[in-house]
C-alpha atoms as one frame of an Amber mdcrd trajectory, in Angstrom:
protein
   0.020  -0.015   0.019   2.839   2.414   0.898   4.541   1.799  -2.433   1.305
   2.408  -4.354   0.893   5.764  -2.493   4.482   6.651  -3.470   3.995   5.767
  -7.128   0.686   7.539  -7.422   1.754  10.617  -5.748   4.906  11.007  -7.978
   3.043  10.157 -11.178   0.508  12.806 -10.387   3.245  15.343  -9.831   4.928
  14.322 -13.060   1.697  14.994 -14.966   1.882  18.527 -13.768   5.472  18.619
 -14.909   4.179  17.655 -18.376   1.717  20.567 -18.158   4.621  22.807 -17.443
   6.353  21.469 -20.696   3.290  22.043 -22.724   3.077  25.662 -21.404   6.667
  26.101 -22.473   5.821  24.806 -25.934   2.858  27.309 -26.204   5.070  30.193
 -25.278   7.709  29.166 -27.831   5.003  29.283 -30.507   3.840  32.640 -29.310
   7.386  34.125 -29.385   8.304  32.662 -32.814   5.051  33.809 -34.371   6.108
  37.412 -33.590   7.680  39.527 -36.222  11.477  39.540 -36.349  11.550  42.947
 -38.071  13.576  44.060 -41.144  16.396  42.291 -42.840  19.125  44.188 -41.000
  17.605  43.223 -37.658  17.313  39.592 -38.706  20.996  39.715 -39.845  22.250
  40.966 -36.477  19.979  38.498 -34.629  21.344  35.669 -36.701  25.013  36.731
 -35.922  24.059  36.596 -32.111  22.465  33.283 -32.498  25.349  31.746 -34.348
  27.912  33.046 -31.804  25.858  31.638 -28.878  25.299  28.381 -30.505  28.987
  27.906 -31.427  30.012  28.668 -27.860  27.580  26.210 -26.334  28.747  23.502
 -28.705  32.436  24.017 -27.885  31.534  24.247 -24.218  29.758  20.798 -24.479
  32.818  19.280 -26.167  35.072  20.597 -23.300  32.796  19.406 -20.547  32.052
  15.961 -22.155  35.576  14.697 -21.602  35.519  15.630 -17.891  31.942  14.251
 -17.524  32.929  10.990 -19.077  35.744  10.488 -16.612  33.303  11.272 -13.799
  30.805   8.790 -15.125  33.329   6.017 -15.260  34.764   6.883 -11.858  31.285
   6.905 -10.142  30.416   3.685 -11.930  33.444   1.783 -10.902  33.964   3.134
  -7.373  30.194   3.258  -6.346  27.671   1.730  -8.811  26.529   2.174 -12.331
  22.937   3.137 -11.349  24.300   6.276  -9.628  26.485   6.910 -12.653  23.401
   6.751 -14.871  21.754   9.293 -12.569  24.852  11.463 -13.120  24.339  11.458
 -16.891  20.581  12.193 -16.511  21.353  15.216 -14.325  24.049  16.508 -16.599
  21.966  16.064 -19.743  18.841  17.814 -18.308  20.904  20.722 -16.923  22.354
  21.238 -20.293  19.009  20.920 -22.050  17.353  23.488 -19.789  20.108  26.093
 -20.539  20.505  25.273 -24.196  16.740  25.278 -25.248  16.074  28.352 -23.069
  18.958  30.227 -24.565  18.053  29.334 -28.168  14.560  30.780 -27.592  15.991
  33.869 -25.910  18.222  34.722 -28.780  15.230  34.555 -31.080  13.162  36.572
 -28.634  15.577  39.555 -28.536  15.218  40.570 -32.136  11.349  40.231 -31.901
  11.327  42.341 -28.702  13.253  44.970 -30.569  10.631  44.980 -33.338   7.760
  44.876 -30.848   9.237  48.058 -29.067   8.615  49.897 -32.317   4.858  49.248
 -31.585   4.869  49.926 -27.874   6.092  49.126 -24.397   3.558  46.495 -23.558
   4.105  44.397 -26.703   7.847  44.361 -26.155   7.329  43.416 -22.458   5.211
  40.414 -23.546   7.620  39.102 -26.021  10.598  39.494 -23.730   8.852  38.011
 -20.777   7.377  35.066 -22.757  10.879  34.404 -24.070  12.230  34.286 -20.472
   9.240  32.304 -19.327  10.122  29.542 -21.627  13.303  29.061 -19.645  11.475
  29.286 -16.297   9.029  26.540 -17.264  11.753  24.300 -18.711  13.787  24.515
 -15.609  10.849  23.401 -13.254   9.277  20.894 -15.692  12.636  19.202 -16.649
  13.786  19.171 -12.979  10.611  17.513 -11.763  10.398  15.039 -14.632  14.023
  13.957 -14.459  14.129  13.460 -10.691  10.695  11.784 -10.459  11.044   9.780
 -13.692  14.503   8.420 -12.878  13.424   7.519  -9.326  10.541   5.506 -10.608
  12.696   3.907 -13.390  15.372   2.657 -10.931  12.622   1.571  -8.437  11.015
  -0.507 -11.160  14.002  -2.644 -11.860  15.703  -2.558  -8.461  12.602  -3.027
  -6.254  14.533  -1.132  -3.570  13.762   2.347  -2.207  17.323   2.712  -0.910
  18.831   1.968  -4.410  16.516   4.386  -6.034  17.139   7.190  -3.634  20.890
   6.687  -3.581  20.882   6.922  -7.384  19.385  10.409  -7.161  22.647  11.507
  -5.572  24.374  10.969  -8.870  21.671  12.978 -10.735  22.265  15.824  -8.226
  25.967  15.804  -8.748  25.587  15.744 -12.538  23.380  18.721 -12.620  25.526
  20.486 -10.148  28.733  19.921 -11.930  27.349  21.069 -15.239  26.017  24.069
 -13.514  29.347  25.126 -12.163  30.896  24.876 -15.691  27.898  26.653 -17.309
  27.993  29.442 -14.766  31.650  29.949 -14.784  32.131  29.525 -18.635  29.201
  31.680 -19.512  30.065  34.289 -16.776  33.637  34.546 -18.044  32.444  34.978
 -21.627  29.875  37.614 -21.105  31.836  39.738 -18.647  35.154  39.485 -20.641
  33.292  40.751 -23.683  31.319  43.351 -21.693  34.309  44.700 -19.813  36.570
  44.711 -22.984  33.893  46.488 -24.937  33.265  49.084 -22.190  36.924  49.867
 -21.526  37.814  50.709 -25.064  34.488  51.630 -26.559  32.941  53.745 -23.810
  36.020  55.008 -21.875  38.657  55.439 -24.558  36.558  56.130 -27.688  33.438
  57.612 -26.017  31.133  55.316 -28.090  27.539  54.614 -26.922  26.370  51.199
 -25.548  26.127  48.650 -28.390  27.590  51.059 -30.946  28.098  48.975 -34.218
  31.607  50.536 -34.518  32.763  48.645 -31.443  34.328  45.320 -32.616  33.333
  43.612 -29.306  29.572  44.482 -29.618  28.386  41.116 -30.997  30.553  39.224
 -28.503  29.012  41.330 -25.667  25.485  40.500 -26.898  26.306  36.763 -27.333
  27.660  36.846 -23.727  24.367  38.095 -22.350  22.805  34.851 -23.679  25.393
  32.218 -22.760  25.898  33.736 -19.314  22.561  35.087 -18.201  20.282  32.701
 -19.936  22.097  29.342 -20.390  24.263  29.764 -17.271  21.422  30.968 -15.023
  19.091  28.159 -16.339  21.645  25.494 -15.456  22.313  27.057 -12.044  18.666
  27.169 -10.935  17.921  23.754 -12.544  20.559  22.154 -10.322  19.352  24.124
  -7.298  15.774  22.989  -8.003  16.743  19.307  -8.609  19.193  19.224  -5.672
  16.561  20.694  -3.347  13.952  18.182  -4.428  16.425  15.367  -3.993  17.428
  16.654  -0.688  13.824  16.746   0.439  13.246  13.084  -0.638  16.453  11.988
   0.910  15.834  13.644   4.218  12.275  12.297   4.245  13.673   8.725   3.678
  16.332   9.024   6.423  14.269  10.680   9.139  10.686   9.502   8.737   9.737
   6.404  10.720   9.726   3.384   8.423  10.389   5.647   5.425   6.742   6.732
   5.407   5.342   7.276   2.031   3.929  10.826   2.587   7.397  12.059   3.567
   8.875  10.778   0.199   5.957  12.160  -1.908   5.435  15.529  -0.383   8.380
  17.333  -2.096   7.120  16.168  -5.485   3.689  17.387  -4.638   5.042  20.910
  -3.639   6.883  21.197  -6.962   4.005  19.868  -9.037   1.415  22.239  -7.508
   3.794  25.175  -7.854   3.996  24.649 -11.622   0.220  25.574 -11.795   1.074
  28.731  -9.769   3.796  29.616 -12.283   1.536  29.172 -15.222  -1.047  31.531
 -13.669   1.673  34.074 -12.765   2.867  34.001 -16.387  -0.635  34.563 -17.476
  -1.108  37.504 -15.214   2.010  39.169 -16.700   0.657  38.779 -20.149  -2.727
  40.269 -19.275  -1.834  42.995 -16.895  -1.874  46.568 -18.313   0.428  48.117
 -15.651   4.044  49.173 -15.437   6.618  46.568 -16.223   8.034  46.378 -12.633
   4.511  45.961 -11.112   3.507  43.459 -13.778   6.556  41.246 -13.117   6.530
  41.473  -9.299   2.708  40.924  -9.517   3.405  37.670 -11.509   5.486  36.391
  -8.623   2.833  37.336  -6.081   0.154  35.569  -8.003   2.375  32.437  -8.336
   3.139  32.331  -4.578  -0.420  32.829  -3.503  -1.841  30.243  -5.795   0.806
  27.785  -4.758   0.042  28.433  -1.044  -3.785  28.169  -1.473  -3.506  24.827
  -3.315  -0.855  23.360  -0.970  -2.925  23.760   2.198  -5.653  21.137   1.258
  -2.939  19.022  -0.341  -0.932  19.052   2.884  -4.017  18.174   4.970  -4.903
  15.351   2.661  -1.385  13.778   2.668  -0.865  14.099   6.491  -4.265  13.421
   8.128  -2.416  12.328  11.267   0.910  13.363  12.855   3.974  11.603  11.387
   7.173  10.720  13.299  10.412  12.292  12.108  13.440  11.194  14.243  11.138
  10.897  17.287   9.264  14.193  16.707   5.511  14.084  15.874   4.914  16.432
  12.939   1.488  17.494  11.974   0.173  18.865   8.576  -0.116  22.405  10.121
   3.627  22.271  11.040   4.531  21.225   7.589   2.400  23.878   5.827   4.020
  26.399   8.129   7.435  25.385   6.699   5.992  25.654   3.173   4.881  29.221
   3.982   8.344  29.958   5.477   9.867  29.001   1.957   7.397  31.239   0.143
   7.917  34.174   2.494  11.673  33.774   2.388  11.423  34.016  -1.420   9.558
  37.285  -1.239  11.964  38.545   1.445  15.078  37.690  -0.726  13.533  39.363
  -3.705  12.511  42.497  -1.765  15.811  42.891   0.027  17.872  42.424  -3.119
  15.559  44.873  -4.937  16.141  47.471  -2.274  19.877  47.281  -2.517  19.950
  47.260  -6.395  17.048  49.257  -7.660  17.369  52.731  -9.086  14.346  53.775
  -7.058  15.887  53.022  -3.679  18.412  54.785  -1.485  21.551  52.403  -1.756
  21.888  52.878  -5.594  21.145  56.630  -5.462  23.676  57.031  -2.736  26.161
  54.997  -4.879  25.402  57.331  -7.843  26.054  60.291  -5.633  29.575  59.101
  -4.785  30.408  59.104  -8.583  30.494  62.861  -8.418  33.630  62.664  -6.297
  35.542  60.197  -8.496  36.138  56.548  -9.315  37.667  55.621  -5.964  34.799
  56.739  -3.951  32.314  54.813  -6.171  34.372  51.569  -5.710  34.538  51.990
  -1.897  30.800  52.600  -1.619  29.958  49.802  -3.958  31.896  47.338  -1.902
  30.295  48.732   1.225  26.862  48.311  -0.382  27.484  44.665  -0.975  28.609
  44.066   2.607  25.517  45.832   3.966  23.349  43.733   1.743  24.418  40.420
   3.518  22.831  41.433   6.857  19.122  41.058   6.213  19.197  37.943   3.977
  21.378  35.988   6.367  19.191  36.998   9.347  16.172  35.799   7.370  17.858
  32.525   6.604  18.834  31.956  10.179  15.221  32.713  11.371  13.863  30.359
   8.722  16.107  27.504   9.836  15.205  28.134  13.500  11.461  28.216  12.884
  11.375  25.269  10.478  13.547  23.055  12.683  11.304  23.842  15.628   8.220
  22.784  13.589   9.463  19.644  11.799  13.177  19.105  12.414  15.509  18.730
   9.411  12.602  17.616   7.328  10.924  20.943   7.983  13.958  22.869   6.699
  14.015  20.525   3.550  10.272  21.414   3.015  10.974  25.052   3.166  13.817
  24.821   0.661  11.628  22.755  -1.779   8.826  25.262  -1.309  11.268  28.177
  -1.972  12.648  26.535  -5.145   9.273  25.421  -6.386   8.600  29.179  -7.345
  11.577  28.911  -9.797   9.233  28.796 -12.772   8.183  32.422 -12.344  11.437
  33.677 -10.715  13.575  32.499 -13.644  11.242  34.033 -16.106  12.136  37.381
 -14.537  15.921  36.669 -14.855  15.848  35.598 -18.497  13.741  38.701 -19.298
  16.822  40.842 -18.509  19.297  39.604 -21.166  16.524  39.600 -23.850  15.626
  43.192 -23.302  19.407  44.086 -23.191  20.005  42.388 -26.469  16.887  44.050
 -28.031  18.309  47.479 -27.199  21.680  46.457 -28.893  19.830  45.241 -32.008
  17.782  48.491 -32.116  20.907  50.562 -32.058  22.971  48.492 -34.550  20.069
  48.224 -36.984  19.435  52.058 -36.907  16.003  52.005 -35.444  14.214  55.227
 -34.261  15.618  56.535 -30.937  12.141  55.946 -29.403  12.670  52.241 -29.891
  15.850  52.214 -27.778  14.128  54.457 -25.232  11.495  51.690 -24.731  14.142
  48.917 -24.575  16.326  50.899 -22.132  13.334  51.242 -19.843  12.738  47.566
 -19.910  16.474  46.945 -19.626  16.640  48.964 -16.426  13.819  46.886 -15.049
  15.542  43.692 -16.324  18.828  44.656 -14.522  16.928  44.803 -11.217  15.100
  41.555 -12.000  18.453  39.842 -12.642  19.778  41.053  -9.426  16.897  39.950
  -7.374  16.975  36.528  -8.924  20.615  36.135  -8.083  19.820  36.979  -4.512
  16.945  34.452  -4.490  19.295  31.752  -6.021  22.033  32.295  -3.488  19.667
  32.528  -0.361  18.032  29.256  -1.533  21.416  27.756  -2.000  22.266  28.621
   1.584  19.193  26.926   2.933  19.594  23.894   0.618  23.191  23.442   1.657
  21.931  23.204   5.348  19.697  20.322   4.286  22.486  18.652   2.262  24.792
  18.897   5.376  22.177  17.319   7.492  21.787  14.595   4.865  25.605  14.021
   5.072  25.382  13.587   8.839  22.337  11.190   8.489  24.040   9.187   5.812
  27.232   8.895   7.986  25.267   7.708  10.896  23.389   5.009   8.657  26.638
   3.928   6.925  28.840   3.758  10.050  25.995   2.524  12.235  26.776   4.932
  15.061  25.936   8.360  16.196  28.094  11.141  14.683  28.686  14.440  16.388
  30.676  17.374  15.148  32.484  18.929  18.102  34.095  22.265  17.698  36.707
  21.242  20.216  37.796  18.504  17.815  40.869  19.823  15.836  39.763  17.825
  12.778  36.471  19.709  12.585  38.169  23.081  12.971  40.805  22.155  10.306
  37.837  21.322   8.066  36.123  24.651   8.847  39.170  26.675   7.932  39.689
  24.740   4.659  35.990  24.980   3.758  36.078  28.657   4.589  39.012  29.126
   2.193  37.393  27.457  -0.759  34.925  30.189  -1.773  37.696  32.694  -1.739
  40.022  30.689  -3.847  37.196  29.815  -6.230  36.084  33.467  -6.739  39.683
  34.590  -7.052  40.310  32.271 -10.042  36.925  33.252 -11.605  37.765  37.031
 -11.288  41.327  36.432 -12.631  39.798  34.563 -15.570  37.546  37.571 -16.453
  40.387  40.011 -16.125  42.621  38.010 -18.347  40.033  37.504 -21.038  38.910
  41.068 -20.917  42.562  42.141 -21.501  42.656  39.955 -24.607  39.482  41.736
 -25.889  40.929  45.145 -25.016  44.004  44.386 -27.077  42.082  43.181 -30.060
  39.623  46.086 -30.147  42.556  48.548 -29.958  44.318  46.640 -32.718  41.343
  46.773 -35.012  40.684  50.444 -34.435  44.343  51.230 -35.100  44.673  49.071
 -38.117  41.377  50.180 -39.651  40.755  53.899 -38.735  37.692  53.838 -41.007
  35.744  51.734 -38.397  35.208  54.839 -36.273  33.720  56.870 -39.115  31.589
  54.028 -40.444  33.457  53.604 -43.706  34.925  50.198 -42.552  33.241  47.245
 -40.780  34.798  45.714 -37.650  35.776  42.061 -37.432  33.176  41.046 -34.865
  34.028  37.311 -35.255  37.614  37.778 -33.985  36.409  39.112 -30.606  33.810
  36.228 -30.375  36.534  33.690 -31.012  38.875  35.281 -28.388  36.356  35.283
 -25.548  35.080  31.730 -26.470  38.602  30.225 -26.253  39.484  32.161 -23.089
  36.165  31.193 -21.336  36.534  27.472 -22.082  40.183  27.373 -21.159  39.963
  29.214 -17.951  36.771  27.819 -16.466  38.239  24.305 -15.911  40.467  24.868
 -12.900  38.007  26.768 -10.727  35.159  24.374 -11.727  37.292  21.395 -10.462
  38.398  23.015  -7.243  35.297  21.721  -5.233  36.098  18.178  -6.313  39.805
  18.470  -5.483  39.146  19.978  -1.955  36.518  17.292  -1.038  38.490  14.293
  -2.207  41.773  15.573  -0.772  40.264  16.194   2.632  38.380  12.924   2.687
  41.595  10.867   1.739  44.270  12.667   4.005  45.049  10.334   6.847  43.917
  11.692  10.137  41.306  13.999   8.785  38.362  11.852   7.505  34.634  12.344
   7.934  34.934  14.932  10.787  37.156  17.297   8.824  34.922  16.807   5.727
  31.921  17.933   7.659  33.838  20.977   8.749  34.621  21.683   5.115  30.927
  21.626   4.257  29.934  24.007   7.017  32.862  26.358   6.286  32.002  26.435
   2.592  28.379  27.186   3.214  29.105  30.136   5.633  31.711  32.013   3.693
  30.150  31.159   0.337  26.844  32.516   1.373  28.310  35.874   2.501  30.715
  36.255  -0.662  27.817  35.368  -3.080  25.294  37.779  -1.586  27.955  40.649
  -1.211  29.313  40.210  -4.851  25.930  40.045  -6.566  24.581  42.929  -4.539
  27.587  45.174  -5.280  27.635  44.370  -8.949  23.862  45.034  -9.298  24.143
  48.235  -7.410  27.056  49.496  -9.536  25.184  48.590 -12.791  22.097  50.507
 -11.784  24.010  53.436 -10.377  25.353  53.795 -13.923  21.873  53.526 -15.397
  20.669  56.155 -12.950  23.300  58.581 -14.097  22.636  57.709 -17.707  18.989
  58.833 -17.187  20.203  62.391 -16.780  21.114  62.543 -13.117  24.466  64.021
 -11.783  25.494  65.327 -15.276  24.220  62.413 -17.385  26.193  60.678 -20.054
  29.677  62.000 -20.801  30.031  63.640 -17.381  32.842  62.905 -14.947  30.276
  61.240 -12.790  29.305  58.918 -15.647  32.945  58.009 -16.268  33.198  56.954
 -12.657  30.000  54.931 -12.833  31.374  53.068 -15.813  34.379  52.062 -13.854
  32.169  50.800 -10.994  29.976  48.832 -13.375  33.113  47.394 -14.957  34.392
  46.113 -11.675  30.947  44.970 -10.725  30.373  42.829 -13.905  32.478  39.912
 -12.891  31.199  40.278  -9.276  27.554  39.904 -10.217  27.659  37.793 -13.316
  30.714  35.476 -12.911  32.140  34.924  -9.447  29.274  35.727  -7.191  26.547
  33.512  -8.823  28.962  30.628  -9.454  29.490  30.282  -5.754  25.832  28.978
  -5.599  26.406  25.706  -7.503  29.888  25.282  -6.116  28.567  25.171  -2.523
  26.183  22.326  -3.452  28.852  20.382  -5.576  30.910  20.180  -2.283  28.030
  18.881  -0.205  26.713  16.427  -2.846  30.136  15.057  -3.483  30.659  14.554
   0.264  27.477  12.406   0.388  28.597  10.485  -2.661  31.994   9.569  -1.273
  30.670   8.244   2.131  30.485   4.480   1.135  33.695   4.827  -1.086  36.137
   6.462   1.419  34.688   5.946   4.884  34.637   2.462   6.482
């Protein structure tokens, strides 16, 4: 009977996942049916598509070799079922990013054309293009985890084997996410920084000026970094959170009770309905872009909450025992609401620190009047201030959920938070589409009113990208807590004894220091990579402008392809070492004699704590610098061409690798460390 309930609950949730895929297909048809404009617009759009597609194909070839070695290693050292899960997770993570990006690069030119009609048509095209990515993330995440679980269960007839195999799926999605985030982030920011340093600062060219040889590379980068990279990032967070919820339910519920295993799937399935209604709201609302997008999130969250209350009551008619604690339906629904409220809190707090309408960004813009250095100092300060409220909210959420339902309550809150990814990621992908649309409008010689509309939407998109990064990192911090708890529970089950991490134990303290070091080393390599690649772009742009003076007066055409090739090679070459650092640290600590499981547990906690602070600080600083520049470009403090504007460009240039490369990549890195630690327990600890 219990197995029947598990199967039926998961199958019902998978049906809602299919509904999400169908919704994505409908949106794809809507986007592609829109006009792509004149031949010049189509030509520029095709160049961006070709560059993005070529980069992803070369990235896939680079990652495939590493993934193959990982697959063989997992199969030989652990089991081939888990290795199969690794492949499924990797493929689905890549698919979510690839398909979403290919729609985004088609939506950008259509958004530019729609902007010639009006603001609302442009908003709809751009948002629907982004919503394809959002729905793909949640639908593929739910279908891959649930489908693979049922498949393994059908031939193994063992819940333990099926759940253990999901650890491989989590690692596959996380590893691909690190590569996608790093590679895409290095690409987009190297091109962006290179284009800004020579184009804006040295030659006083406007944003996306077709005379800038790095312009196409910059537009390609928006897609491979902010679309494909973000999709892979949140896909793995979504899948890992769902797997974490199932794993904790299995490890802590008495007799592995069926409702505990099914409930995370139900939360994710129901929330897809909420995402679909949120997307519908944005399409129908005739209000400002910011209010429409935030309204979509509110609708999605409220619908999900309203539907999950009766679902929770039906699944838990009586209290269920988790590690000796009786947990009621009311307690679990409280944890669901904590996850939803934490989502709104993360969005609201990040919006406050990165929006042009709020004090931190306006204060940052004010500092630009006194020079470059004061802007940099204030920007770093803003990022540090931005860590306080999110971390306090996460701490309060952990305390409240643990008091209600123990570790399982925290897992439920994480799943609830990530279940809103369908609408949240739609907001994120909206940003690069509107950014590209503005570039296409300039390069194709559209009326300035078109660029005015795309700039307005792009400013909203910048804030949306910032808030979704805050959401992703906050959810990663909460998810990592669940994974650490799973690591401890797995150790107890494997070693058949209680396992306590004592801060007076030198092994634990050594692990804490090593884990705390990892995010700093990781982000340092990522920043170095952007700086190195951007330097190569700067040299190439200078070379072209010197060798072909006619580029600046429009009589000669830049060689856009050369800059695209430079950043592609640099991104693929320099993403490998930082992406492998989490694997190196975990395996090294686990294998060093005298350290072992206690030290590795310390590594996990140290990585979570410092990674969370670094991620929030970097993304908030970068978003604030970016929008401070936008605020000045809107005519404040002297506007474009003023000394304040020059200082704001410097801040934005520093903030680019903060917010789009190093900071966001910390998110999947934290979870790779935790998942790999769980994976190596039966291999290295006896």
